[in-house]
Legacy VTK file of the C-alpha trace (Angstrom):
# vtk DataFile Version 3.0
C-alpha trace
ASCII
DATASET POLYDATA
POINTS 819 float
-33.340 72.932 -18.448
-35.867 75.643 -19.313
-39.241 74.683 -20.890
-41.628 76.660 -23.284
-44.119 77.257 -20.512
-41.591 79.146 -18.461
-40.368 81.498 -21.337
-43.021 81.861 -24.102
-41.866 85.113 -25.775
-38.961 83.798 -27.827
-41.195 81.004 -29.088
-43.950 83.455 -30.193
-41.406 85.679 -32.033
-40.148 82.644 -33.951
-43.665 81.620 -34.891
-44.592 85.144 -36.083
-41.438 85.380 -38.233
-42.168 82.027 -39.780
-45.777 83.036 -40.654
-44.702 86.337 -42.254
-42.012 84.575 -44.273
-44.568 82.038 -45.497
-46.999 84.848 -46.548
-44.266 86.647 -48.486
-43.421 83.410 -50.288
-47.086 82.852 -51.291
-47.316 86.479 -52.666
-44.094 86.121 -54.608
-45.204 82.869 -56.107
-48.801 83.706 -57.023
-48.408 87.455 -57.686
-51.742 88.118 -55.984
-51.917 90.162 -52.796
-55.392 88.787 -51.896
-54.075 85.182 -51.811
-51.221 86.063 -49.522
-53.543 88.007 -47.158
-55.953 85.013 -46.999
-53.098 82.630 -46.068
-51.859 84.889 -43.277
-55.427 85.245 -41.870
-55.991 81.477 -41.710
-52.700 80.804 -39.917
-53.434 83.521 -37.368
-56.837 81.961 -36.516
-55.146 78.549 -35.891
-52.473 80.062 -33.616
-55.075 81.916 -31.582
-57.147 78.758 -31.076
-54.086 76.760 -29.865
-53.179 79.409 -27.347
-56.704 79.439 -25.901
-56.692 75.604 -25.548
-53.294 75.530 -23.781
-54.356 78.106 -21.253
-57.497 76.139 -20.348
-55.465 72.886 -19.305
-54.447 72.151 -15.575
-50.924 72.983 -14.556
-50.151 69.386 -13.186
-51.085 67.799 -16.535
-48.876 70.243 -18.421
-45.922 69.340 -16.078
-46.532 65.556 -16.416
-46.560 65.855 -20.173
-43.385 67.882 -20.047
-41.251 65.723 -17.565
-42.251 63.201 -14.777
-41.337 64.169 -11.191
-40.175 60.958 -9.299
-39.556 62.710 -5.998
-43.213 62.374 -5.155
-43.069 58.638 -5.971
-40.011 58.087 -3.790
-41.734 59.785 -0.893
-44.768 57.570 -1.398
-42.859 54.252 -1.472
-40.482 54.915 1.366
-41.342 52.466 4.199
-39.125 50.599 6.724
-38.485 46.806 6.343
-39.631 46.748 2.715
-37.596 47.415 -0.416
-39.472 48.894 -3.401
-38.030 49.462 -6.874
-39.564 50.648 -10.215
-38.080 49.579 -13.548
-39.142 50.404 -17.145
-39.510 48.082 -20.094
-35.782 48.341 -20.822
-35.193 46.921 -17.310
-33.648 50.200 -16.112
-34.017 51.225 -12.494
-35.951 54.525 -12.540
-36.866 54.776 -8.861
-36.083 52.939 -5.568
-36.498 53.568 -1.887
-33.655 53.723 0.672
-34.220 50.164 1.915
-33.726 48.798 -1.595
-30.509 50.804 -2.044
-29.260 49.503 1.316
-30.027 45.854 0.456
-29.146 45.667 -3.241
-27.410 48.912 -4.230
-28.470 51.746 -6.579
-26.878 50.175 -9.696
-28.747 46.849 -9.672
-32.221 46.508 -11.149
-34.354 43.422 -10.698
-34.039 40.657 -11.656
-30.240 41.174 -12.028
-29.452 41.167 -8.285
-26.522 39.613 -6.278
-28.535 36.479 -5.452
-28.004 32.739 -5.974
-28.909 31.065 -9.237
-32.294 29.765 -8.111
-33.299 33.243 -6.872
-32.332 34.838 -10.180
-34.434 32.274 -12.067
-37.395 32.971 -9.758
-37.109 36.759 -10.293
-36.889 36.367 -14.059
-39.969 34.161 -14.043
-41.883 36.701 -11.883
-40.892 39.535 -14.267
-42.245 37.598 -17.275
-45.502 36.867 -15.448
-45.911 40.537 -14.363
-45.394 41.928 -17.911
-47.856 39.345 -19.235
-50.473 39.014 -16.512
-50.023 42.190 -14.451
-48.516 40.459 -11.346
-45.717 37.939 -10.630
-44.536 36.214 -7.418
-40.902 35.068 -7.031
-41.425 33.408 -3.615
-38.498 33.078 -1.220
-35.085 34.127 -2.514
-31.555 34.151 -0.981
-28.512 36.319 -1.269
-25.589 34.664 -3.104
-23.587 34.317 0.137
-26.619 32.891 1.988
-26.606 35.680 4.609
-30.099 37.103 3.872
-33.488 35.824 2.663
-36.492 37.719 1.200
-39.868 37.168 -0.444
-40.305 39.153 -3.710
-43.187 40.058 -6.040
-43.703 42.371 -9.070
-46.738 44.428 -10.359
-47.217 46.179 -13.696
-48.117 49.946 -13.341
-48.078 53.347 -15.089
-50.382 55.239 -17.554
-49.170 53.068 -20.392
-48.337 50.108 -18.065
-44.697 50.661 -18.982
-43.289 50.043 -15.459
-42.867 47.181 -12.971
-43.055 47.841 -9.257
-40.952 45.303 -7.260
-41.475 44.722 -3.531
-39.021 42.778 -1.304
-39.811 41.817 2.288
-36.951 40.577 4.474
-37.277 37.435 6.646
-36.937 37.742 10.390
-33.730 35.623 10.826
-31.750 38.427 12.333
-34.644 39.300 14.562
-34.845 35.701 15.780
-31.196 35.651 16.820
-31.502 39.056 18.459
-34.624 37.889 20.300
-32.741 34.753 21.434
-29.902 36.850 22.809
-32.397 39.055 24.735
-34.127 35.945 26.048
-30.856 34.476 27.380
-30.037 37.616 29.261
-33.676 37.876 30.347
-36.075 35.227 31.727
-34.808 32.210 29.680
-31.278 32.240 31.111
-32.172 31.819 34.812
-34.712 29.146 33.863
-31.969 27.061 32.168
-29.556 27.672 35.040
-32.025 26.163 37.524
-31.964 23.009 35.407
-28.164 22.851 35.424
-27.761 24.224 31.928
-25.725 27.337 31.166
-26.173 28.958 27.761
-24.348 31.508 25.600
-24.837 32.839 22.111
-21.533 32.717 20.202
-20.789 34.282 16.809
-19.097 32.353 14.005
-15.694 33.886 14.944
-15.893 32.397 18.458
-16.780 35.654 20.263
-19.629 35.766 22.770
-22.674 37.837 21.667
-24.879 37.192 24.673
-24.735 34.987 27.771
-27.191 33.882 30.476
-26.649 35.332 33.982
-25.786 31.856 35.337
-23.154 31.458 32.649
-21.719 34.869 33.599
-21.558 33.860 37.279
-19.637 30.631 36.585
-17.384 32.181 33.944
-16.679 35.605 35.543
-18.115 35.472 39.068
-20.702 38.219 38.434
-24.191 37.740 37.025
-24.188 41.310 35.677
-20.837 40.894 33.920
-20.991 41.511 30.212
-19.128 38.831 28.304
-19.926 40.176 24.838
-16.833 40.258 22.635
-14.831 37.776 24.779
-13.414 34.575 23.368
-15.763 31.741 24.275
-12.974 29.082 24.326
-10.895 31.104 26.790
-13.724 30.835 29.365
-13.370 27.007 29.417
-10.546 24.501 29.970
-10.045 20.742 29.463
-8.119 18.204 31.623
-5.953 15.310 30.466
-9.094 13.158 30.049
-10.595 15.861 27.765
-13.332 16.730 30.284
-14.572 20.322 30.085
-14.640 22.730 33.060
-15.213 26.431 33.524
-11.784 28.050 33.540
-12.638 30.101 36.655
-13.738 27.038 38.637
-10.989 24.666 37.512
-11.243 21.118 38.798
-13.235 22.321 41.802
-16.224 22.631 39.538
-18.225 19.869 37.968
-17.354 18.574 34.487
-19.542 19.903 31.682
-21.036 18.357 28.562
-20.896 20.817 25.691
-23.796 20.846 23.259
-23.256 22.880 20.074
-26.476 24.110 18.364
-25.760 25.857 14.991
-28.215 28.623 14.183
-27.039 29.433 10.649
-27.582 27.635 7.368
-26.737 23.885 7.243
-23.301 23.220 5.851
-24.735 21.370 2.868
-26.878 24.368 1.892
-24.379 27.124 2.747
-22.230 28.754 0.098
-18.525 27.725 0.278
-17.309 31.190 1.262
-20.236 32.063 3.577
-19.927 32.343 7.343
-21.266 29.518 9.447
-23.547 31.878 11.423
-23.965 32.162 15.223
-24.306 29.151 17.509
-26.082 28.402 20.762
-23.621 26.799 23.255
-25.158 24.775 26.083
-23.018 23.590 29.011
-24.692 20.813 30.948
-23.480 19.617 34.361
-22.576 15.926 34.570
-25.568 13.877 35.804
-28.221 16.251 34.451
-30.942 15.063 32.097
-30.425 12.434 29.432
-26.736 13.206 29.078
-26.182 12.510 32.758
-28.121 9.289 32.496
-25.935 8.200 29.670
-22.755 9.018 31.575
-24.021 7.199 34.658
-24.968 4.130 32.688
-21.642 4.219 30.881
-19.587 4.535 34.000
-21.387 1.600 35.559
-21.345 -0.595 32.479
-17.793 0.049 31.266
-15.907 -1.989 33.950
-18.186 -4.963 33.322
-17.723 -4.580 29.548
-13.958 -4.235 29.900
-13.858 -7.392 32.043
-15.830 -9.275 29.392
-13.673 -8.060 26.517
-10.512 -8.771 28.462
-11.521 -12.446 28.889
-12.137 -13.009 25.174
-9.306 -14.435 23.026
-10.082 -11.988 20.208
-8.290 -8.685 19.902
-10.932 -6.074 20.870
-10.767 -2.393 21.773
-13.245 0.473 22.387
-13.166 4.152 21.498
-15.446 7.101 22.242
-17.270 9.163 19.634
-14.189 11.378 19.132
-12.090 8.310 18.300
-10.059 8.134 21.532
-9.123 4.765 22.953
-11.089 3.786 26.049
-9.856 0.181 26.441
-7.911 -2.540 24.621
-7.552 -6.124 25.745
-4.307 -8.099 25.754
-4.856 -9.890 22.373
-5.506 -6.525 20.714
-2.347 -5.034 22.208
-0.364 -8.125 21.136
-1.713 -8.010 17.582
-1.006 -4.270 17.364
2.553 -4.680 18.665
1.972 -2.520 21.778
1.728 -5.264 24.386
4.556 -3.746 26.482
3.749 -0.104 25.693
1.146 2.395 26.962
-2.125 2.434 25.067
-1.925 5.273 22.505
-4.570 8.002 22.403
-6.034 7.175 18.979
-6.311 4.027 16.831
-4.522 5.872 14.065
-1.386 5.886 16.207
-0.852 2.115 15.681
-0.887 2.216 11.843
1.554 3.600 9.284
1.277 7.219 8.174
-0.378 6.380 4.844
-3.277 4.602 6.613
-3.925 7.168 9.381
-6.484 9.245 7.513
-8.514 6.156 6.572
-8.628 4.854 10.147
-9.579 8.290 11.571
-12.394 8.737 9.036
-13.780 5.225 9.631
-13.770 5.551 13.472
-15.521 8.951 13.371
-18.115 7.785 10.853
-19.061 4.678 12.794
-18.920 6.558 16.083
-21.510 9.121 15.085
-23.512 7.327 12.388
-25.724 4.269 12.496
-24.563 1.105 14.221
-22.926 -0.597 11.186
-19.628 -2.444 10.791
-16.910 -2.968 8.216
-13.446 -4.443 7.709
-10.457 -2.632 6.244
-6.885 -3.604 5.439
-4.309 -1.559 7.346
-0.567 -1.794 7.952
0.671 -1.667 11.533
3.712 0.310 12.583
5.392 -2.835 13.881
4.882 -4.781 10.636
4.441 -2.308 7.728
4.941 -4.998 5.054
2.099 -7.288 6.197
-1.438 -5.826 5.913
-3.898 -6.964 8.577
-7.689 -6.778 8.826
-9.084 -4.156 11.203
-12.769 -4.509 12.059
-14.737 -1.297 12.894
-18.260 -1.445 14.340
-20.500 1.268 15.758
-22.081 0.436 19.123
-24.805 2.229 21.025
-26.062 2.111 24.629
-22.662 1.493 26.200
-22.044 4.913 27.709
-18.917 6.551 26.343
-18.088 3.567 24.165
-19.152 4.254 20.576
-16.855 2.148 18.375
-15.692 -1.417 18.783
-12.380 -2.338 17.059
-11.249 -5.886 16.329
-7.788 -6.994 15.335
-6.709 -10.626 14.850
-3.304 -11.693 16.096
-1.841 -12.926 12.806
1.734 -13.478 14.045
1.605 -17.242 13.540
-0.253 -16.896 10.257
2.301 -14.397 9.037
5.123 -16.745 10.033
3.571 -19.635 8.135
3.033 -17.397 5.093
6.655 -16.388 5.133
7.739 -20.025 5.390
5.589 -21.004 2.446
6.860 -18.002 0.475
10.447 -18.900 1.397
9.950 -22.533 0.342
8.423 -21.446 -2.924
11.231 -19.024 -3.570
13.847 -21.633 -2.746
12.172 -24.121 -5.055
12.116 -21.598 -7.931
15.766 -20.615 -7.315
16.675 -24.316 -7.134
15.089 -25.001 -10.519
16.840 -22.010 -11.989
20.173 -23.028 -10.482
19.795 -26.589 -11.845
19.065 -25.326 -15.343
21.966 -22.886 -15.226
24.319 -25.584 -13.982
23.251 -27.989 -16.700
23.885 -25.502 -19.504
27.135 -24.310 -17.898
28.346 -27.913 -17.655
28.099 -28.225 -21.407
30.340 -25.174 -21.805
32.839 -26.499 -19.267
32.883 -29.885 -20.944
34.004 -28.260 -24.200
36.598 -26.072 -22.437
38.098 -28.870 -20.334
38.084 -31.318 -23.283
39.795 -28.791 -25.549
42.428 -28.141 -22.909
43.073 -31.881 -22.626
43.500 -32.204 -26.382
45.866 -29.234 -26.467
47.950 -30.676 -23.627
48.483 -33.823 -25.693
50.410 -31.683 -28.209
52.423 -29.774 -25.605
54.910 -30.945 -23.039
55.979 -29.253 -19.791
58.314 -26.432 -20.567
56.500 -25.288 -23.712
55.492 -21.672 -23.798
51.765 -22.514 -23.927
51.746 -25.428 -21.549
51.388 -23.392 -18.332
48.646 -21.219 -19.855
46.658 -24.257 -20.877
47.024 -25.738 -17.437
45.825 -22.454 -15.919
42.718 -22.515 -18.153
42.023 -26.114 -17.178
42.447 -25.363 -13.452
40.006 -22.439 -13.607
37.548 -24.589 -15.545
37.727 -27.192 -12.795
36.992 -24.488 -10.229
33.967 -23.459 -12.298
32.909 -27.117 -12.404
33.067 -27.218 -8.583
30.801 -24.134 -8.509
28.249 -25.822 -10.701
28.346 -28.858 -8.434
27.439 -26.552 -5.569
24.528 -25.183 -7.577
23.384 -28.733 -8.293
23.748 -29.625 -4.601
21.614 -26.632 -3.642
18.962 -27.591 -6.198
19.221 -31.241 -5.132
20.109 -32.322 -8.623
23.690 -33.490 -8.087
24.826 -37.059 -8.465
24.836 -38.805 -5.107
26.211 -42.301 -4.438
24.537 -43.092 -1.162
25.733 -45.821 1.160
24.503 -47.189 4.443
27.016 -45.983 6.978
27.615 -44.886 10.545
27.871 -41.136 11.007
30.762 -41.308 13.556
32.918 -43.031 10.871
32.475 -40.023 8.555
33.292 -37.591 11.354
36.435 -39.553 12.261
37.686 -39.588 8.685
37.290 -35.813 8.325
38.613 -34.874 11.798
42.266 -34.804 10.713
41.442 -32.429 7.875
39.422 -30.230 10.235
42.346 -29.848 12.660
44.530 -28.481 9.859
41.736 -26.134 8.697
40.937 -24.772 12.158
44.493 -23.969 13.260
46.048 -24.103 16.697
43.901 -21.472 18.457
40.608 -23.251 17.887
39.987 -26.343 19.991
38.119 -29.196 18.307
35.973 -31.458 20.456
34.199 -34.589 19.151
31.405 -36.429 21.037
29.452 -39.551 20.049
26.379 -41.150 21.537
26.021 -44.893 21.834
23.659 -47.084 19.852
23.467 -44.713 16.934
21.338 -45.896 14.041
22.868 -46.182 10.551
22.057 -43.619 7.893
21.965 -43.784 4.091
23.962 -40.967 2.559
26.907 -40.194 0.283
29.952 -40.158 2.514
31.824 -37.664 0.344
28.909 -35.263 0.430
28.571 -35.622 4.216
32.246 -34.740 4.504
31.568 -31.604 2.453
28.714 -30.735 4.848
31.021 -31.040 7.914
33.854 -29.099 6.261
31.567 -26.228 5.200
30.083 -25.897 8.684
33.499 -26.076 10.301
34.951 -23.391 7.989
32.037 -21.054 8.786
32.628 -21.600 12.489
36.371 -20.912 12.081
35.633 -17.600 10.321
33.211 -16.550 13.049
35.655 -17.377 15.884
38.612 -15.671 14.181
36.599 -12.461 13.783
36.260 -12.129 17.576
38.947 -11.117 20.024
42.207 -13.037 19.707
40.734 -15.642 17.356
40.637 -18.436 19.907
37.567 -20.541 20.651
36.000 -23.949 20.593
34.278 -26.052 17.952
32.424 -29.191 18.894
31.095 -31.961 16.671
28.599 -34.305 18.327
26.485 -37.167 17.068
23.214 -37.740 18.907
20.633 -40.481 18.996
17.152 -39.025 18.519
14.192 -41.318 19.062
10.601 -40.901 17.980
9.741 -39.934 21.569
12.360 -37.147 21.416
10.776 -35.875 18.186
7.342 -35.747 19.850
8.804 -33.746 22.770
10.368 -31.301 20.312
6.873 -30.477 18.988
8.307 -29.681 15.567
5.932 -29.260 12.663
8.690 -29.917 10.171
10.335 -33.188 11.251
8.134 -36.262 10.885
7.988 -38.544 13.846
10.679 -41.282 13.680
14.204 -42.238 14.644
17.099 -40.011 13.588
20.838 -39.696 13.960
21.780 -36.068 14.486
24.994 -34.241 13.831
25.391 -31.101 15.989
28.081 -28.520 15.051
28.457 -25.826 17.695
30.989 -22.958 17.929
31.834 -20.070 20.239
31.902 -17.414 17.492
29.202 -15.141 18.974
26.204 -16.449 17.058
24.267 -15.410 13.977
22.525 -12.004 13.928
18.759 -12.552 14.415
17.914 -10.702 11.216
20.051 -13.202 9.235
18.732 -16.419 10.715
15.914 -16.669 8.161
18.256 -16.077 5.215
21.407 -18.074 5.927
20.412 -21.006 3.661
19.546 -18.806 0.714
21.968 -18.996 -2.203
24.431 -16.135 -2.646
23.667 -14.687 0.786
26.866 -13.645 2.533
28.003 -11.226 5.188
31.699 -11.196 4.276
33.680 -9.981 1.370
34.930 -12.271 -1.390
37.912 -14.234 -0.141
37.816 -12.760 3.424
36.628 -14.146 6.672
33.691 -12.621 8.447
31.485 -13.179 11.429
29.446 -16.335 10.825
29.726 -15.827 7.128
27.222 -18.513 6.155
29.377 -19.058 3.070
32.443 -20.799 1.816
34.880 -18.418 0.245
32.422 -15.526 0.393
30.488 -16.767 -2.659
27.221 -17.285 -0.747
26.906 -20.965 -1.670
28.396 -22.669 1.389
25.303 -23.159 3.507
22.983 -23.414 0.511
25.119 -26.371 -0.621
24.918 -27.879 2.841
21.163 -27.418 2.825
20.824 -29.052 -0.620
22.950 -32.075 0.374
21.046 -32.673 3.605
17.618 -32.368 1.935
18.657 -34.597 -0.993
19.730 -37.185 1.585
16.241 -37.070 3.166
17.327 -35.115 6.243
16.698 -31.799 7.941
18.975 -28.974 9.069
18.310 -26.184 11.603
20.333 -23.215 12.848
19.984 -21.356 16.126
22.032 -19.352 18.618
23.346 -20.655 21.934
23.469 -18.037 24.705
26.635 -17.501 26.732
27.099 -19.353 29.997
29.568 -19.166 32.870
31.853 -21.679 31.106
31.260 -20.925 27.439
30.804 -18.018 25.122
27.780 -17.519 22.923
27.808 -19.095 19.531
25.898 -20.648 16.666
24.609 -24.226 16.491
23.733 -26.241 13.395
21.723 -29.453 13.861
21.522 -31.987 11.063
18.916 -34.772 11.380
19.332 -37.838 9.118
16.701 -40.590 9.224
17.862 -43.926 10.566
18.134 -46.588 7.837
15.674 -49.382 8.409
17.175 -52.728 7.400
20.319 -54.729 7.793
23.574 -52.877 8.165
25.890 -54.055 5.361
29.456 -54.856 6.285
31.744 -51.907 5.661
34.102 -52.840 2.871
37.688 -51.876 3.445
39.107 -49.356 1.100
40.809 -51.148 -1.718
43.592 -49.771 -3.739
42.485 -47.877 -6.758
42.136 -50.235 -9.739
42.953 -49.043 -13.217
39.941 -48.269 -15.327
38.667 -51.074 -17.495
40.270 -51.052 -20.883
38.917 -52.136 -24.198
41.658 -52.762 -26.675
39.514 -54.233 -29.409
38.158 -50.884 -30.610
34.460 -50.465 -31.374
31.791 -48.560 -33.185
30.279 -45.655 -31.237
27.079 -43.760 -32.070
27.619 -40.275 -30.536
24.509 -38.078 -30.217
24.970 -34.547 -28.785
23.240 -31.281 -29.760
26.045 -29.033 -28.485
28.588 -28.684 -31.321
31.656 -28.102 -29.102
30.821 -30.968 -26.730
30.167 -33.305 -29.687
33.489 -32.276 -31.299
35.505 -32.838 -28.142
33.897 -36.206 -27.391
34.378 -37.359 -30.998
38.055 -36.449 -31.006
38.623 -38.123 -27.640
36.967 -41.357 -28.745
38.646 -41.392 -32.162
42.012 -40.882 -30.433
41.255 -43.953 -28.310
40.708 -46.090 -31.374
36.945 -46.022 -31.764
34.959 -45.565 -34.968
32.585 -42.691 -34.206
29.376 -41.710 -35.991
28.417 -38.244 -34.697
24.783 -36.996 -34.805
23.342 -33.644 -33.788
19.961 -34.779 -32.420
17.864 -37.840 -31.548
16.131 -38.122 -34.890
19.432 -38.182 -36.749
20.800 -40.864 -34.394
17.660 -43.012 -34.830
18.020 -42.716 -38.637
21.646 -43.871 -38.405
20.522 -47.103 -36.678
17.496 -47.570 -38.948
19.709 -47.355 -42.067
21.523 -50.487 -40.963
24.348 -48.973 -38.958
26.067 -51.443 -36.646
27.177 -50.001 -33.337
28.650 -51.440 -30.157
27.563 -48.597 -27.856
25.384 -45.457 -27.954
26.760 -42.349 -26.225
23.979 -39.760 -25.994
23.050 -36.546 -24.235
19.821 -36.601 -22.227
18.228 -33.217 -22.949
18.074 -32.342 -26.650
15.660 -30.413 -28.839
13.117 -32.537 -30.662
13.644 -36.177 -29.739
15.581 -36.397 -26.482
18.081 -39.096 -25.494
15.730 -41.448 -23.545
13.114 -41.385 -26.349
15.778 -42.203 -28.933
17.185 -44.988 -26.721
13.769 -46.627 -26.340
13.256 -46.547 -30.129
16.728 -48.040 -30.741
16.131 -50.758 -28.156
13.140 -52.012 -30.120
15.506 -52.868 -32.994
18.626 -53.606 -30.911
17.507 -54.815 -27.455
21.044 -55.520 -26.174
22.764 -52.381 -27.381
24.281 -50.584 -24.312
23.400 -46.933 -23.730
25.745 -44.393 -22.080
24.004 -41.117 -21.130
25.897 -37.824 -20.657
24.225 -35.221 -18.463
24.781 -32.410 -15.986
21.806 -33.553 -13.902
21.876 -36.028 -11.053
22.285 -39.663 -11.941
19.763 -40.759 -9.330
17.145 -38.397 -10.710
17.776 -39.610 -14.276
17.503 -43.234 -13.303
14.171 -42.542 -11.610
12.905 -40.729 -14.692
14.403 -43.117 -17.332
13.372 -46.719 -16.997
15.833 -48.342 -19.403
17.786 -51.529 -18.745
21.571 -51.627 -19.144
21.854 -47.857 -18.889
25.116 -46.201 -17.920
25.883 -42.607 -16.916
28.751 -40.112 -17.065
28.454 -36.683 -15.453
29.343 -33.431 -17.173
31.841 -31.868 -17.307
34.222 -34.688 -18.142
37.758 -34.787 -19.464
39.070 -36.546 -22.564
40.468 -39.381 -20.483
37.238 -39.781 -18.507
34.975 -40.192 -21.553
37.413 -42.668 -23.133
37.702 -44.711 -19.948
33.932 -44.697 -19.395
33.196 -46.026 -22.919
35.853 -48.693 -22.392
34.365 -49.764 -19.099
30.869 -50.015 -20.636
32.082 -52.110 -23.555
34.201 -54.220 -21.218
31.248 -54.869 -18.918
29.023 -55.728 -21.932
31.585 -58.085 -23.470
32.496 -59.613 -20.102
36.128 -58.461 -20.029
LINES 1 820
819 0 1 2 3 4 5 6 7 8 9 10 11 12 13 14 15 16 17 18 19 20 21 22 23 24 25 26 27 28 29 30 31 32 33 34 35 36 37 38 39 40 41 42 43 44 45 46 47 48 49 50 51 52 53 54 55 56 57 58 59 60 61 62 63 64 65 66 67 68 69 70 71 72 73 74 75 76 77 78 79 80 81 82 83 84 85 86 87 88 89 90 91 92 93 94 95 96 97 98 99 100 101 102 103 104 105 106 107 108 109 110 111 112 113 114 115 116 117 118 119 120 121 122 123 124 125 126 127 128 129 130 131 132 133 134 135 136 137 138 139 140 141 142 143 144 145 146 147 148 149 150 151 152 153 154 155 156 157 158 159 160 161 162 163 164 165 166 167 168 169 170 171 172 173 174 175 176 177 178 179 180 181 182 183 184 185 186 187 188 189 190 191 192 193 194 195 196 197 198 199 200 201 202 203 204 205 206 207 208 209 210 211 212 213 214 215 216 217 218 219 220 221 222 223 224 225 226 227 228 229 230 231 232 233 234 235 236 237 238 239 240 241 242 243 244 245 246 247 248 249 250 251 252 253 254 255 256 257 258 259 260 261 262 263 264 265 266 267 268 269 270 271 272 273 274 275 276 277 278 279 280 281 282 283 284 285 286 287 288 289 290 291 292 293 294 295 296 297 298 299 300 301 302 303 304 305 306 307 308 309 310 311 312 313 314 315 316 317 318 319 320 321 322 323 324 325 326 327 328 329 330 331 332 333 334 335 336 337 338 339 340 341 342 343 344 345 346 347 348 349 350 351 352 353 354 355 356 357 358 359 360 361 362 363 364 365 366 367 368 369 370 371 372 373 374 375 376 377 378 379 380 381 382 383 384 385 386 387 388 389 390 391 392 393 394 395 396 397 398 399 400 401 402 403 404 405 406 407 408 409 410 411 412 413 414 415 416 417 418 419 420 421 422 423 424 425 426 427 428 429 430 431 432 433 434 435 436 437 438 439 440 441 442 443 444 445 446 447 448 449 450 451 452 453 454 455 456 457 458 459 460 461 462 463 464 465 466 467 468 469 470 471 472 473 474 475 476 477 478 479 480 481 482 483 484 485 486 487 488 489 490 491 492 493 494 495 496 497 498 499 500 501 502 503 504 505 506 507 508 509 510 511 512 513 514 515 516 517 518 519 520 521 522 523 524 525 526 527 528 529 530 531 532 533 534 535 536 537 538 539 540 541 542 543 544 545 546 547 548 549 550 551 552 553 554 555 556 557 558 559 560 561 562 563 564 565 566 567 568 569 570 571 572 573 574 575 576 577 578 579 580 581 582 583 584 585 586 587 588 589 590 591 592 593 594 595 596 597 598 599 600 601 602 603 604 605 606 607 608 609 610 611 612 613 614 615 616 617 618 619 620 621 622 623 624 625 626 627 628 629 630 631 632 633 634 635 636 637 638 639 640 641 642 643 644 645 646 647 648 649 650 651 652 653 654 655 656 657 658 659 660 661 662 663 664 665 666 667 668 669 670 671 672 673 674 675 676 677 678 679 680 681 682 683 684 685 686 687 688 689 690 691 692 693 694 695 696 697 698 699 700 701 702 703 704 705 706 707 708 709 710 711 712 713 714 715 716 717 718 719 720 721 722 723 724 725 726 727 728 729 730 731 732 733 734 735 736 737 738 739 740 741 742 743 744 745 746 747 748 749 750 751 752 753 754 755 756 757 758 759 760 761 762 763 764 765 766 767 768 769 770 771 772 773 774 775 776 777 778 779 780 781 782 783 784 785 786 787 788 789 790 791 792 793 794 795 796 797 798 799 800 801 802 803 804 805 806 807 808 809 810 811 812 813 814 815 816 817 818
């Protein structure tokens, strides 16, 4: 761009033309030539004076007023190791030296530089102070990636103080690392080597930047070898015990302790994407300095410590700072389920996958942090469903050992917990089964009673007769199923007698021979001097039959279907019980029934479940190996269990291994307590007597909340000649008596909404003390008699037929009237 000082002539011509034009305008306006001449003379004098003044000014001042020349300023501020920048009031970069451009770029003006947030705030504060006070100090500032650090200050300058001069001085971090590298290759390296320490400076990418001569000798065999640029890890190797050696020396050399000294920013202060910086790697020979003392102490103390931990009954183990197992005593191995296996490398190898990270983190924290301790719940690989408590404690002063682990052998505790849980579950299922059986018995009572009433109107040969019989037969099968549920829940009606167990076995033996078939040999053995037991003989027969049928199914599923089944009665004294050491059977005298087969035994995974209801290993209606059921319904052994427990006994199942003379099989042992008292004479079986009849009729108060059951019972009793007053609940029945009703017998359900049967009976007895009461229920008679303390109380179990309810009422009235 050309200025007026360089080319004045065009400017003068323009000024002269303008003056002449102005004079002509004055003459034309005023009409006087003198006025125009005076105007032109005055303007000429002014122009001449301005020209004289301009020529008398210095040339540098004229250039500065025309346009500043920053090249002189750049030359003045150029200095190595210091960045200088000048900005105007609009914060525009007007001048900067080469160092500033190299560090921050030519497009960035302070304080808007690529620095971290705190540095930007410090620069902005320094700028405000400089514009206000003349100077501002930003202190120490960092690059955004943390790789560089400077100290910065600003100063106001210029003729009108319209500029800020920024100065940045770099810190000597790079110089320190470079000086360290020169020291390692110089006098410092040999000094460390004489102390058994080899050193190398390694960049963040794992490449060697500088190495001491001693390090070069051991790593490459030449003290003058340059290792710069080589991979540091490739110069070393580790053995199976994770000891570090120089790769060139192998196991011939001494093991090394590696000390890693980071030289960059701490991880907590470093930007997430910044490099870690170089590191000083020190390799120390074993036995040198404090590290060697620690190793020596550890190697001497560890055998004694292991001997001590091995003698303790607690499960204890030790790991080093890296979390590797050093030792584990026998209780720890047993609790971890690795008693017969090699000790794994890490504690995380004994827990499930979901708990591995937690265990690794805890061991490392306590191995490198303060000597604290904690407990955590983990799941072992051998028992993933049962959490155990793992203790973790940091220890110091024991050589390599840094973490002490404790694990309690909870096998027995777990077994007891499972037994309690199983007992609780069985109790809950038993209560549910009893309630279901009671309600189902009401339905079956109505179905069976209706079938009986329909059969009275049909004769054999009618088109509907066979269908009704089929309905009744299936209803009776359902009634048998409910009796099994009641037996399992120990709520069935038992009629116990004092008897000898061999007598029951003898009576059922003929039936068993037909059930077992010709290929299965039945053997019966009896001890002498067996004590009597108190039980229901019919229910004991069901126990024996169910066990025998299960044994038959197991034998028939193997080979040619031939085998042996033995029934034995044993005398078990209190001394024998003490020798057994059982925690379940109380000490006393028992008579045992042992049922053993040669069917191969029960799978171990099923032994804990065989007495559960509806557990079966065979299909419906088919035989299977040790099916634990009767008919595949899953109620066979649960029924056996309920009968035995309701009789006050105990039952156990186990497997018998094969011998030279016998095949393997299952064994069920039933223990019944010996009855203390006189043995009553066994009454011979008398011929069945006809049910007591009552031909005189009678007035019956029938109380039943189920409509169908009440309708069936009412029709059955009316058909037998009774006058029946039917009521739907206890309150209605009590009102019928209170209103003056005369009744010969009360037939009532036990469980009813509102006032139940026993409460109603007690209220009626206050007005009619001699009135007989007949209760109908699906629950056990013995349980009801224990719960209901009412004299002259009778009982009939549901479901019942039309004939059974009529005969029962007749027998009650006959007994009351003495007929």
